[in-house]
MARVEXLUM-427063 format. One record per residue (C-alpha): residue number from 1; residue in three letters; z, x negated, y. Coordinates in pm, 1 decimal, padded with zeros to 6 digits. Example, Ala and Ser with C-alpha at 12.3 -4.5 7.8 and 13.67 -1.06 7.14 Angstrom:
2
@pos->1&code->ala&pz->00780.0&px->-01230.0&py->-00450.0
@pos->2&code->ser&pz->00714.0&px->-01367.0&py->-00106.0
END
This chain:
399
@pos->1&code->met&pz->05274.9&px->03618.9&py->02127.4
@pos->2&code->ile&pz->05447.4&px->03290.7&py->02047.8
@pos->3&code->gly&pz->05575.0&px->03243.9&py->01694.5
@pos->4&code->ile&pz->05845.4&px->02999.5&py->01588.1
@pos->5&code->val&pz->05902.4&px->02880.7&py->01231.1
@pos->6&code->his&pz->06242.7&px->02734.5&py->01149.8
@pos->7&code->pro&pz->06392.2&px->02675.0&py->00801.7
@pos->8&code->asp&pz->06748.9&px->02803.0&py->00845.6
@pos->9&code->leu&pz->06871.8&px->02982.8&py->01156.1
@pos->10&code->gly&pz->07236.0&px->02882.5&py->01114.9
@pos->11&code->ile&pz->07465.1&px->02685.7&py->01345.2
@pos->12&code->gly&pz->07361.3&px->02337.8&py->01454.5
@pos->13&code->gly&pz->07184.4&px->02134.8&py->01720.8
@pos->14&code->ala&pz->06836.6&px->02221.8&py->01592.3
@pos->15&code->glu&pz->06922.8&px->02592.6&py->01589.9
@pos->16&code->arg&pz->07069.1&px->02566.1&py->01940.0
@pos->17&code->leu&pz->06739.6&px->02418.6&py->02055.3
@pos->18&code->val&pz->06537.9&px->02698.5&py->01893.1
@pos->19&code->leu&pz->06746.2&px->02959.3&py->02073.5
@pos->20&code->asp&pz->06706.9&px->02780.8&py->02407.2
@pos->21&code->val&pz->06330.6&px->02778.8&py->02349.7
@pos->22&code->val&pz->06336.1&px->03152.4&py->02272.7
@pos->23&code->ser&pz->06547.6&px->03229.4&py->02578.4
@pos->24&code->cys&pz->06330.7&px->03028.9&py->02817.9
@pos->25&code->leu&pz->06006.6&px->03174.8&py->02686.3
@pos->26&code->gln&pz->06138.8&px->03530.5&py->02702.7
@pos->27&code->leu&pz->06258.6&px->03476.9&py->03060.2
@pos->28&code->ser&pz->05910.0&px->03357.0&py->03152.5
@pos->29&code->gly&pz->05765.1&px->03683.9&py->03021.3
@pos->30&code->glu&pz->05643.1&px->03567.7&py->02680.5
@pos->31&code->glu&pz->05681.2&px->03770.6&py->02362.2
@pos->32&code->val&pz->05852.1&px->03560.5&py->02097.3
@pos->33&code->cys&pz->05922.2&px->03602.1&py->01727.3
@pos->34&code->val&pz->06113.7&px->03366.9&py->01496.9
@pos->35&code->tyr&pz->06036.7&px->03349.7&py->01125.0
@pos->36&code->thr&pz->06292.1&px->03179.4&py->00903.9
@pos->37&code->gly&pz->06384.5&px->03149.7&py->00539.0
@pos->38&code->his&pz->06754.3&px->03213.0&py->00598.6
@pos->39&code->his&pz->06975.7&px->03383.5&py->00855.2
@pos->40&code->asp&pz->07336.0&px->03470.5&py->00772.0
@pos->41&code->glu&pz->07470.0&px->03726.5&py->01018.1
@pos->42&code->ser&pz->07823.5&px->03598.9&py->00957.8
@pos->43&code->his&pz->07731.1&px->03233.6&py->01020.4
@pos->44&code->cys&pz->07493.8&px->03214.5&py->01316.3
@pos->45&code->phe&pz->07475.4&px->03191.0&py->01693.5
@pos->46&code->lys&pz->07557.7&px->03519.0&py->01861.4
@pos->47&code->glu&pz->07224.2&px->03517.5&py->02046.1
@pos->48&code->thr&pz->07050.1&px->03594.9&py->01715.9
@pos->49&code->leu&pz->07242.6&px->03921.6&py->01689.3
@pos->50&code->ser&pz->07211.2&px->04253.7&py->01868.1
@pos->51&code->phe&pz->07509.6&px->04487.4&py->01842.8
@pos->52&code->gly&pz->07631.0&px->04292.5&py->01542.4
@pos->53&code->lys&pz->07300.9&px->04312.7&py->01356.6
@pos->54&code->arg&pz->07007.6&px->04074.7&py->01331.8
@pos->55&code->ala&pz->06801.8&px->04074.9&py->01652.2
@pos->56&code->ala&pz->06458.3&px->04238.8&py->01633.6
@pos->57&code->trp&pz->06276.4&px->03912.6&py->01705.2
@pos->58&code->val&pz->06437.9&px->03736.0&py->01405.9
@pos->59&code->his&pz->06246.0&px->03782.9&py->01081.0
@pos->60&code->val&pz->06368.9&px->03651.1&py->00746.0
@pos->61&code->arg&pz->06093.9&px->03598.5&py->00491.0
@pos->62&code->gly&pz->06124.9&px->03414.9&py->00161.9
@pos->63&code->gly&pz->06501.4&px->03436.2&py->00148.2
@pos->64&code->trp&pz->06469.8&px->03514.9&py->-00219.5
@pos->65&code->phe&pz->06314.9&px->03173.7&py->-00280.3
@pos->66&code->pro&pz->06566.0&px->02892.2&py->-00351.5
@pos->67&code->cys&pz->06579.5&px->02593.7&py->-00117.7
@pos->68&code->ser&pz->06706.3&px->02371.0&py->-00398.8
@pos->69&code->val&pz->06777.0&px->02370.1&py->-00771.2
@pos->70&code->leu&pz->07118.5&px->02227.8&py->-00853.4
@pos->71&code->gly&pz->07096.7&px->02033.0&py->-00528.0
@pos->72&code->tyr&pz->06757.1&px->01879.7&py->-00612.2
@pos->73&code->phe&pz->06397.0&px->01931.4&py->-00489.8
@pos->74&code->arg&pz->06522.8&px->02040.5&py->-00146.3
@pos->75&code->val&pz->06223.9&px->01904.9&py->00048.5
@pos->76&code->leu&pz->05969.0&px->02064.8&py->-00183.7
@pos->77&code->leu&pz->06136.2&px->02404.3&py->-00208.5
@pos->78&code->thr&pz->06230.0&px->02429.3&py->00160.9
@pos->79&code->asn&pz->05870.4&px->02358.2&py->00259.9
@pos->80&code->ile&pz->05739.0&px->02617.6&py->00015.5
@pos->81&code->arg&pz->05984.9&px->02877.4&py->00144.4
@pos->82&code->cys&pz->05887.8&px->02806.4&py->00505.9
@pos->83&code->ala&pz->05519.6&px->02811.7&py->00414.2
@pos->84&code->trp&pz->05572.0&px->03160.6&py->00274.5
@pos->85&code->ala&pz->05752.3&px->03266.5&py->00593.5
@pos->86&code->thr&pz->05455.2&px->03130.5&py->00789.9
@pos->87&code->ile&pz->05205.3&px->03324.1&py->00578.3
@pos->88&code->cys&pz->05409.6&px->03639.6&py->00640.0
@pos->89&code->met&pz->05409.0&px->03570.5&py->01014.4
@pos->90&code->leu&pz->05030.8&px->03522.6&py->01022.3
@pos->91&code->ala&pz->04984.1&px->03846.9&py->00828.1
@pos->92&code->glu&pz->05229.5&px->04053.0&py->01034.1
@pos->93&code->val&pz->05165.8&px->03924.2&py->01387.0
@pos->94&code->lys&pz->04808.3&px->03995.5&py->01488.6
@pos->95&code->gln&pz->04782.6&px->03803.8&py->01815.9
@pos->96&code->leu&pz->04947.8&px->03464.9&py->01789.1
@pos->97&code->asp&pz->04859.7&px->03232.6&py->02074.1
@pos->98&code->thr&pz->05096.5&px->02948.6&py->01990.0
@pos->99&code->val&pz->05309.0&px->02855.9&py->01689.3
@pos->100&code->ile&pz->05606.3&px->02623.6&py->01731.0
@pos->101&code->ile&pz->05722.8&px->02457.3&py->01410.1
@pos->102&code->asp&pz->06012.3&px->02219.5&py->01353.2
@pos->103&code->gln&pz->06164.4&px->02022.5&py->01063.3
@pos->104&code->val&pz->05908.0&px->02122.8&py->00797.4
@pos->105&code->phe&pz->05545.9&px->02009.9&py->00768.6
@pos->106&code->leu&pz->05380.9&px->02251.5&py->00522.0
@pos->107&code->pro&pz->05370.1&px->02541.3&py->00775.6
@pos->108&code->val&pz->05155.6&px->02316.9&py->00998.6
@pos->109&code->ile&pz->04890.3&px->02293.9&py->00727.8
@pos->110&code->val&pz->04911.7&px->02668.4&py->00661.5
@pos->111&code->cys&pz->04861.3&px->02747.9&py->01029.7
@pos->112&code->arg&pz->04568.6&px->02510.3&py->01066.4
@pos->113&code->val&pz->04392.5&px->02660.3&py->00762.1
@pos->114&code->phe&pz->04458.2&px->03029.6&py->00828.9
@pos->115&code->ser&pz->04498.4&px->03055.9&py->01207.6
@pos->116&code->thr&pz->04337.3&px->02949.5&py->01533.0
@pos->117&code->ala&pz->04670.8&px->02947.3&py->01717.2
@pos->118&code->lys&pz->04777.7&px->02636.1&py->01905.1
@pos->119&code->ile&pz->05025.8&px->02434.6&py->01694.9
@pos->120&code->val&pz->05321.5&px->02260.6&py->01858.8
@pos->121&code->phe&pz->05546.2&px->02058.2&py->01630.8
@pos->122&code->tyr&pz->05897.4&px->01972.2&py->01747.5
@pos->123&code->cys&pz->06007.1&px->01657.7&py->01566.4
@pos->124&code->his&pz->06384.9&px->01616.0&py->01559.5
@pos->125&code->phe&pz->06329.3&px->01304.1&py->01347.5
@pos->126&code->pro&pz->06066.1&px->01204.6&py->01087.6
@pos->127&code->asp&pz->06171.6&px->01343.3&py->00751.4
@pos->128&code->lys&pz->06036.2&px->01036.2&py->00571.6
@pos->129&code->leu&pz->06297.9&px->00824.4&py->00749.8
@pos->130&code->leu&pz->06581.1&px->01055.6&py->00646.1
@pos->131&code->ala&pz->06497.3&px->01054.4&py->00276.8
@pos->132&code->arg&pz->06699.9&px->00850.1&py->00029.7
@pos->133&code->arg&pz->06500.6&px->00603.9&py->-00183.1
@pos->134&code->ala&pz->06770.7&px->00446.0&py->-00395.3
@pos->135&code->ser&pz->06563.2&px->00440.0&py->-00713.8
@pos->136&code->leu&pz->06202.0&px->00395.7&py->-00819.4
@pos->137&code->leu&pz->06191.4&px->00760.4&py->-00924.5
@pos->138&code->arg&pz->06299.9&px->00873.1&py->-00577.9
@pos->139&code->lys&pz->06041.2&px->00647.4&py->-00415.6
@pos->140&code->met&pz->05766.8&px->00796.9&py->-00631.6
@pos->141&code->tyr&pz->05894.3&px->01149.4&py->-00563.4
@pos->142&code->arg&pz->05870.1&px->01089.8&py->-00187.5
@pos->143&code->leu&pz->05512.9&px->00949.2&py->-00185.8
@pos->144&code->pro&pz->05323.2&px->01281.1&py->-00170.1
@pos->145&code->phe&pz->05566.6&px->01425.6&py->00084.9
@pos->146&code->asp&pz->05534.4&px->01123.9&py->00312.1
@pos->147&code->ala&pz->05155.3&px->01152.3&py->00296.6
@pos->148&code->leu&pz->05157.9&px->01527.8&py->00359.3
@pos->149&code->glu&pz->05398.3&px->01489.6&py->00650.4
@pos->150&code->gly&pz->05170.4&px->01233.1&py->00815.2
@pos->151&code->phe&pz->04861.9&px->01444.5&py->00746.6
@pos->152&code->ala&pz->05031.7&px->01751.3&py->00895.2
@pos->153&code->met&pz->05115.3&px->01561.9&py->01214.7
@pos->154&code->ser&pz->04745.4&px->01479.2&py->01256.6
@pos->155&code->leu&pz->04665.9&px->01852.9&py->01249.1
@pos->156&code->thr&pz->04894.9&px->01952.0&py->01535.7
@pos->157&code->asp&pz->04778.6&px->02014.2&py->01890.1
@pos->158&code->lys&pz->05095.8&px->01866.5&py->02036.2
@pos->159&code->val&pz->05399.5&px->01685.1&py->01902.5
@pos->160&code->val&pz->05725.6&px->01706.2&py->02093.1
@pos->161&code->val&pz->06033.5&px->01492.7&py->02027.4
@pos->162&code->asn&pz->06394.3&px->01515.4&py->02142.2
@pos->163&code->ser&pz->06444.6&px->01158.7&py->02268.4
@pos->164&code->asp&pz->06279.3&px->00823.2&py->02332.4
@pos->165&code->phe&pz->06461.4&px->00703.3&py->02021.4
@pos->166&code->thr&pz->06283.7&px->00966.0&py->01809.9
@pos->167&code->ser&pz->05953.2&px->00891.5&py->01985.8
@pos->168&code->thr&pz->05974.9&px->00529.4&py->01870.7
@pos->169&code->ala&pz->06060.8&px->00640.7&py->01516.8
@pos->170&code->tyr&pz->05764.6&px->00881.5&py->01519.5
@pos->171&code->ala&pz->05523.4&px->00608.0&py->01626.7
@pos->172&code->ser&pz->05642.3&px->00374.1&py->01351.0
@pos->173&code->ser&pz->05618.8&px->00650.8&py->01089.4
@pos->174&code->phe&pz->05287.7&px->00818.2&py->01171.8
@pos->175&code->gly&pz->05088.5&px->00558.1&py->01363.2
@pos->176&code->arg&pz->04819.8&px->00548.5&py->01092.2
@pos->177&code->trp&pz->04780.1&px->00925.5&py->01106.6
@pos->178&code->asp&pz->04829.1&px->01005.7&py->01472.7
@pos->179&code->asp&pz->04811.4&px->00759.8&py->01762.8
@pos->180&code->val&pz->04905.5&px->01021.4&py->02024.5
@pos->181&code->val&pz->05231.5&px->00947.6&py->02206.6
@pos->182&code->pro&pz->05465.3&px->01247.7&py->02160.8
@pos->183&code->phe&pz->05605.8&px->01429.7&py->02460.2
@pos->184&code->val&pz->05981.0&px->01387.1&py->02507.7
@pos->185&code->leu&pz->06153.1&px->01718.9&py->02574.9
@pos->186&code->tyr&pz->06527.0&px->01667.0&py->02595.9
@pos->187&code->pro&pz->06738.9&px->01956.4&py->02467.9
@pos->188&code->thr&pz->06929.7&px->02136.7&py->02738.5
@pos->189&code->ile&pz->07269.2&px->02290.5&py->02785.4
@pos->190&code->gly&pz->07391.3&px->02581.6&py->02993.1
@pos->191&code->asn&pz->07720.8&px->02617.8&py->03173.2
@pos->192&code->ile&pz->08043.7&px->02618.6&py->02975.2
@pos->193&code->ser&pz->08210.1&px->02959.6&py->02990.8
@pos->194&code->ser&pz->08492.2&px->02992.0&py->03240.3
@pos->195&code->ile&pz->08800.6&px->02966.2&py->03019.0
@pos->196&code->ser&pz->09130.1&px->02866.2&py->03173.0
@pos->197&code->his&pz->09327.5&px->02803.5&py->02854.8
@pos->198&code->ile&pz->09289.8&px->02708.1&py->02491.1
@pos->199&code->pro&pz->09275.1&px->03018.4&py->02271.5
@pos->200&code->gln&pz->09551.7&px->03052.4&py->02014.1
@pos->201&code->val&pz->09480.7&px->02830.0&py->01717.0
@pos->202&code->ser&pz->09668.6&px->02759.5&py->01397.9
@pos->203&code->ser&pz->09945.9&px->02502.5&py->01350.6
@pos->204&code->pro&pz->10051.0&px->02236.5&py->01428.0
@pos->205&code->lys&pz->10203.3&px->02426.2&py->01717.6
@pos->206&code->tyr&pz->10241.7&px->02125.6&py->01945.3
@pos->207&code->ile&pz->09866.8&px->02082.0&py->01993.5
@pos->208&code->gly&pz->09761.5&px->02243.5&py->02317.8
@pos->209&code->lys&pz->10110.8&px->02257.5&py->02470.4
@pos->210&code->ala&pz->10014.0&px->01996.6&py->02729.1
@pos->211&code->arg&pz->09679.9&px->01927.6&py->02894.1
@pos->212&code->arg&pz->09495.4&px->01613.9&py->02787.1
@pos->213&code->ser&pz->09718.3&px->01576.2&py->02481.7
@pos->214&code->phe&pz->09444.2&px->01534.8&py->02221.8
@pos->215&code->phe&pz->09114.2&px->01369.2&py->02136.0
@pos->216&code->leu&pz->08839.0&px->01590.4&py->02002.4
@pos->217&code->ser&pz->08560.0&px->01550.8&py->01748.6
@pos->218&code->ile&pz->08296.3&px->01821.1&py->01704.8
@pos->219&code->asn&pz->08049.4&px->01770.7&py->01422.5
@pos->220&code->arg&pz->07936.1&px->01925.1&py->01099.9
@pos->221&code->phe&pz->08153.1&px->01822.2&py->00806.9
@pos->222&code->glu&pz->07892.8&px->01588.2&py->00660.8
@pos->223&code->arg&pz->07940.6&px->01228.0&py->00551.0
@pos->224&code->lys&pz->07659.3&px->01096.6&py->00771.7
@pos->225&code->lys&pz->07857.3&px->01210.4&py->01078.7
@pos->226&code->arg&pz->08116.4&px->00940.2&py->00996.3
@pos->227&code->leu&pz->08419.6&px->01155.8&py->01067.2
@pos->228&code->his&pz->08628.4&px->00921.3&py->00855.1
@pos->229&code->ser&pz->08585.6&px->00663.2&py->01134.8
@pos->230&code->thr&pz->08744.1&px->00910.1&py->01376.7
@pos->231&code->ile&pz->09054.4&px->00942.7&py->01157.5
@pos->232&code->ile&pz->09084.3&px->00567.2&py->01101.7
@pos->233&code->ala&pz->09046.4&px->00499.9&py->01475.5
@pos->234&code->phe&pz->09306.5&px->00762.5&py->01552.5
@pos->235&code->gly&pz->09552.0&px->00604.0&py->01310.2
@pos->236&code->thr&pz->09489.3&px->00261.6&py->01467.5
@pos->237&code->leu&pz->09551.4&px->00404.3&py->01815.2
@pos->238&code->arg&pz->09880.0&px->00566.4&py->01715.8
@pos->239&code->asn&pz->10000.5&px->00240.9&py->01560.3
@pos->240&code->arg&pz->09915.3&px->00053.8&py->01878.6
@pos->241&code->leu&pz->10098.8&px->00308.8&py->02092.1
@pos->242&code->ala&pz->10394.7&px->00302.2&py->01850.4
@pos->243&code->val&pz->10449.6&px->00676.2&py->01889.0
@pos->244&code->gln&pz->10676.1&px->00877.9&py->01663.0
@pos->245&code->pro&pz->10543.4&px->01138.8&py->01416.6
@pos->246&code->gly&pz->10476.5&px->01467.4&py->01594.4
@pos->247&code->gln&pz->10435.4&px->01303.4&py->01935.7
@pos->248&code->met&pz->10105.2&px->01299.5&py->02122.1
@pos->249&code->pro&pz->09829.1&px->01196.9&py->02127.6
@pos->250&code->tyr&pz->09680.2&px->01428.1&py->01867.4
@pos->251&code->leu&pz->09335.7&px->01471.9&py->01715.3
@pos->252&code->ile&pz->09132.5&px->01786.4&py->01657.2
@pos->253&code->leu&pz->08841.0&px->01777.6&py->01413.5
@pos->254&code->ala&pz->08626.1&px->02084.8&py->01473.4
@pos->255&code->gly&pz->08272.7&px->02173.3&py->01378.2
@pos->256&code->gly&pz->08023.9&px->02338.6&py->01150.0
@pos->257&code->tyr&pz->08147.7&px->02426.3&py->00803.6
@pos->258&code->asp&pz->07961.9&px->02632.2&py->00546.7
@pos->259&code->lys&pz->08155.1&px->02694.4&py->00225.6
@pos->260&code->ser&pz->07826.9&px->02747.3&py->00041.9
@pos->261&code->val&pz->07727.0&px->02385.5&py->00118.5
@pos->262&code->arg&pz->07885.5&px->02160.5&py->-00142.0
@pos->263&code->glu&pz->07899.8&px->01854.4&py->00082.7
@pos->264&code->asn&pz->08086.3&px->02046.8&py->00355.0
@pos->265&code->val&pz->08357.9&px->02151.7&py->00110.9
@pos->266&code->glu&pz->08390.8&px->01812.8&py->-00056.6
@pos->267&code->his&pz->08394.3&px->01610.8&py->00264.2
@pos->268&code->phe&pz->08643.3&px->01843.6&py->00430.1
@pos->269&code->his&pz->08893.2&px->01770.9&py->00153.2
@pos->270&code->glu&pz->08809.3&px->01399.7&py->00160.3
@pos->271&code->leu&pz->08899.3&px->01385.1&py->00528.0
@pos->272&code->lys&pz->09226.3&px->01567.2&py->00470.1
@pos->273&code->arg&pz->09319.6&px->01321.9&py->00196.3
@pos->274&code->leu&pz->09232.1&px->01029.4&py->00424.3
@pos->275&code->ala&pz->09453.3&px->01167.3&py->00703.0
@pos->276&code->lys&pz->09741.6&px->01202.6&py->00460.3
@pos->277&code->ser&pz->09694.6&px->00849.8&py->00323.7
@pos->278&code->leu&pz->09714.1&px->00710.8&py->00679.3
@pos->279&code->asn&pz->10021.2&px->00923.7&py->00751.6
@pos->280&code->val&pz->09856.6&px->01102.7&py->01045.3
@pos->281&code->asp&pz->09802.8&px->01441.3&py->00881.2
@pos->282&code->arg&pz->10079.5&px->01599.0&py->01093.3
@pos->283&code->glu&pz->09897.9&px->01495.7&py->01412.1
@pos->284&code->ile&pz->09550.5&px->01614.5&py->01310.8
@pos->285&code->leu&pz->09427.7&px->01971.7&py->01331.8
@pos->286&code->phe&pz->09117.4&px->02069.2&py->01130.9
@pos->287&code->leu&pz->08920.1&px->02359.5&py->01277.0
@pos->288&code->pro&pz->08613.4&px->02437.8&py->01065.0
@pos->289&code->ser&pz->08356.2&px->02680.5&py->01206.9
@pos->290&code->val&pz->08520.8&px->02731.9&py->01545.2
@pos->291&code->ser&pz->08394.3&px->02998.9&py->01782.5
@pos->292&code->asp&pz->08203.2&px->02899.8&py->02095.1
@pos->293&code->ala&pz->08494.7&px->03017.1&py->02309.5
@pos->294&code->thr&pz->08741.3&px->02792.2&py->02128.4
@pos->295&code->lys&pz->08500.7&px->02498.6&py->02127.3
@pos->296&code->his&pz->08436.2&px->02521.8&py->02500.8
@pos->297&code->ala&pz->08805.4&px->02556.1&py->02577.1
@pos->298&code->leu&pz->08890.3&px->02252.7&py->02366.1
@pos->299&code->leu&pz->08619.1&px->02051.8&py->02540.4
@pos->300&code->lys&pz->08771.0&px->02130.8&py->02878.6
@pos->301&code->glu&pz->09118.8&px->02021.2&py->02777.0
@pos->302&code->thr&pz->09050.6&px->01712.7&py->02564.0
@pos->303&code->ile&pz->09118.9&px->01355.2&py->02671.0
@pos->304&code->ala&pz->08771.0&px->01260.7&py->02552.0
@pos->305&code->leu&pz->08512.7&px->01357.5&py->02294.2
@pos->306&code->leu&pz->08471.4&px->01120.9&py->01997.7
@pos->307&code->tyr&pz->08111.9&px->01113.6&py->01873.6
@pos->308&code->thr&pz->08080.7&px->00890.5&py->01567.4
@pos->309&code->pro&pz->07726.9&px->00933.7&py->01419.2
@pos->310&code->val&pz->07512.6&px->00619.6&py->01419.0
@pos->311&code->asn&pz->07146.2&px->00645.5&py->01525.6
@pos->312&code->glu&pz->07187.8&px->01012.3&py->01609.6
@pos->313&code->his&pz->06846.4&px->01152.2&py->01697.6
@pos->314&code->phe&pz->06973.7&px->01315.6&py->02016.7
@pos->315&code->gly&pz->07318.9&px->01473.5&py->01996.7
@pos->316&code->ile&pz->07388.1&px->01791.5&py->02194.4
@pos->317&code->thr&pz->07768.3&px->01772.8&py->02173.5
@pos->318&code->pro&pz->07801.6&px->01482.9&py->02421.9
@pos->319&code->leu&pz->07617.7&px->01697.0&py->02676.6
@pos->320&code->glu&pz->07857.3&px->01984.3&py->02610.6
@pos->321&code->ser&pz->08148.7&px->01750.2&py->02672.9
@pos->322&code->met&pz->07999.2&px->01621.4&py->02996.5
@pos->323&code->val&pz->07930.0&px->01974.2&py->03119.6
@pos->324&code->ala&pz->08298.0&px->02045.8&py->03055.7
@pos->325&code->gly&pz->08387.5&px->01746.4&py->03272.4
@pos->326&code->arg&pz->08518.7&px->01520.8&py->02994.9
@pos->327&code->pro&pz->08405.1&px->01167.7&py->02898.4
@pos->328&code->val&pz->08245.2&px->01073.7&py->02568.0
@pos->329&code->ile&pz->08308.1&px->00779.8&py->02336.4
@pos->330&code->ala&pz->07998.8&px->00733.5&py->02119.6
@pos->331&code->cys&pz->07803.2&px->00475.5&py->01920.2
@pos->332&code->asp&pz->07561.3&px->00261.8&py->02119.3
@pos->333&code->ser&pz->07255.6&px->00367.4&py->01920.1
@pos->334&code->gly&pz->07010.3&px->00654.9&py->01913.1
@pos->335&code->gly&pz->07007.7&px->00950.3&py->02150.4
@pos->336&code->pro&pz->07355.3&px->00901.2&py->02304.6
@pos->337&code->cys&pz->07224.3&px->00584.5&py->02473.2
@pos->338&code->glu&pz->06990.7&px->00811.9&py->02670.3
@pos->339&code->thr&pz->07252.3&px->01068.7&py->02768.3
@pos->340&code->ile&pz->07566.8&px->00859.8&py->02821.5
@pos->341&code->val&pz->07587.2&px->00590.9&py->03088.9
@pos->342&code->his&pz->07831.6&px->00328.3&py->02964.7
@pos->343&code->gly&pz->08133.0&px->00290.6&py->03191.0
@pos->344&code->val&pz->08013.7&px->00577.9&py->03412.6
@pos->345&code->thr&pz->08010.2&px->00897.0&py->03203.0
@pos->346&code->gly&pz->08170.6&px->00754.5&py->02890.1
@pos->347&code->leu&pz->08197.3&px->00450.0&py->02666.8
@pos->348&code->leu&pz->07941.5&px->00324.1&py->02414.1
@pos->349&code->val&pz->08074.2&px->00115.8&py->02124.7
@pos->350&code->ser&pz->07931.4&px->-00053.4&py->01816.5
@pos->351&code->gly&pz->08066.4&px->00218.6&py->01588.4
@pos->352&code->ser&pz->08356.8&px->00043.8&py->01418.5
@pos->353&code->pro&pz->08688.8&px->00231.6&py->01406.0
@pos->354&code->glu&pz->08851.1&px->-00061.8&py->01587.2
@pos->355&code->glu&pz->08618.0&px->-00031.0&py->01886.5
@pos->356&code->phe&pz->08665.4&px->00345.3&py->01896.3
@pos->357&code->ala&pz->09042.2&px->00292.5&py->01892.6
@pos->358&code->glu&pz->09018.1&px->00042.8&py->02179.1
@pos->359&code->ser&pz->08815.4&px->00285.3&py->02392.5
@pos->360&code->met&pz->09054.3&px->00568.3&py->02308.4
@pos->361&code->tyr&pz->09341.5&px->00348.2&py->02426.3
@pos->362&code->val&pz->09161.5&px->00276.6&py->02756.0
@pos->363&code->leu&pz->09108.5&px->00644.1&py->02836.6
@pos->364&code->tyr&pz->09447.0&px->00761.6&py->02708.4
@pos->365&code->thr&pz->09636.9&px->00509.0&py->02919.8
@pos->366&code->asn&pz->09414.1&px->00558.4&py->03225.3
@pos->367&code->pro&pz->09370.0&px->00934.7&py->03274.1
@pos->368&code->lys&pz->09229.9&px->00886.0&py->03625.0
@pos->369&code->lys&pz->08943.6&px->00680.4&py->03484.1
@pos->370&code->ala&pz->08880.3&px->00947.2&py->03220.6
@pos->371&code->asp&pz->08867.4&px->01218.1&py->03487.8
@pos->372&code->glu&pz->08623.9&px->01015.0&py->03700.0
@pos->373&code->met&pz->08393.6&px->00963.7&py->03401.8
@pos->374&code->gly&pz->08412.3&px->01333.9&py->03323.2
@pos->375&code->ala&pz->08310.3&px->01427.8&py->03677.1
@pos->376&code->asn&pz->08021.6&px->01180.4&py->03666.4
@pos->377&code->gly&pz->07906.2&px->01324.4&py->03336.1
@pos->378&code->lys&pz->07904.7&px->01677.3&py->03474.3
@pos->379&code->ser&pz->07679.8&px->01567.4&py->03760.8
@pos->380&code->arg&pz->07449.9&px->01378.0&py->03524.8
@pos->381&code->val&pz->07389.9&px->01679.9&py->03302.7
@pos->382&code->lys&pz->07331.2&px->01901.2&py->03605.2
@pos->383&code->asp&pz->07069.6&px->01662.2&py->03742.7
@pos->384&code->asn&pz->06891.7&px->01553.8&py->03424.6
@pos->385&code->phe&pz->06943.1&px->01806.3&py->03144.9
@pos->386&code->asn&pz->06943.6&px->02140.0&py->03324.2
@pos->387&code->leu&pz->06790.4&px->02458.3&py->03187.7
@pos->388&code->ala&pz->06536.9&px->02494.7&py->03472.2
@pos->389&code->arg&pz->06384.7&px->02156.7&py->03397.5
@pos->390&code->phe&pz->06373.2&px->02231.2&py->03024.9
@pos->391&code->ala&pz->06203.8&px->02568.3&py->03086.0
@pos->392&code->ser&pz->05942.6&px->02420.3&py->03319.2
@pos->393&code->glu&pz->05842.9&px->02146.9&py->03073.4
@pos->394&code->leu&pz->05844.5&px->02389.9&py->02781.6
@pos->395&code->asn&pz->05613.2&px->02636.8&py->02954.4
@pos->396&code->thr&pz->05368.5&px->02355.3&py->03026.1
@pos->397&code->leu&pz->05366.0&px->02258.0&py->02659.8
@pos->398&code->val&pz->05295.2&px->02602.4&py->02515.0
@pos->399&code->lys&pz->05026.1&px->02707.8&py->02761.2
END
């Protein structure tokens, strides 16, 4: 039996990876169970459900324990909740051969103390590098967690990372604890569903009337995703094109939105206010929490995907766009530098709204070039990020 510990089995790149791991292991004949502190059946990937109910291999333990108090102590409480889920897994599953853990470090220590199972840690990015340290109090608060995270890494049997970018960050963060070079296992992506049209979406009605009429951004509604840059770039592009209100091109902002997450709600309204202040609110469609079917259809029909995060650890959405045969405009830092070939499958820019606007202009005024990049991207994903390759490398790691 292979056990997986994950903090919150919601909707995101990390959760997509967990489900791909589960799928590949099950197809290879392994028994798999996932223990998590939270799984909302109304806000999750459909693979975690069976006939509308939670799948038998998904186990929620510690859901009663808060992951924060008034938005504070998130690292501490999330680790405690996941440690409890891990204890439950060790008590309930009698023959665990391998445990795969990601995002949280305390379950690693629990497994090493109470189990002989092989421990594989999947590092999306070192938590110590994500933490804010704006004040002396915050710096002091982080000290024990930074030490425990490094100590936990030294207890693992294998550490896996999602990109060369993350591998470098891991080495700089935990070199004093662990001098082993992590194994890079790129996330994978399957084939986009065969959808010939964009499903019916809400107003404005003119979006989707013509193919290649809009740019698309797919990201969680979080400030670190820099969605405001997308809106500013879009406004700059429309001014350069001197188009009238209501005329294309348009912009669709889609992505993960959880009304229980304060930042999602606040930032969503911030972006709407920004669009209105730039007088482009009539040409922008906000689609929070879109279905997979709608997302895949939009990817097929967009002019290009706009991917604005800086130093993104990997970024699965650019791969989804390339699989759909559409180019990507992204920042020239982090994981996208390993997935996107500049000038071949998309365009890499410094990250400023002005450079995004310039690249948008290039692809909007040269649709043939955009189509060629999209075709190249589809081939690149097929050759380098396919599911068979992912499954083969994964099986080697867990054996």
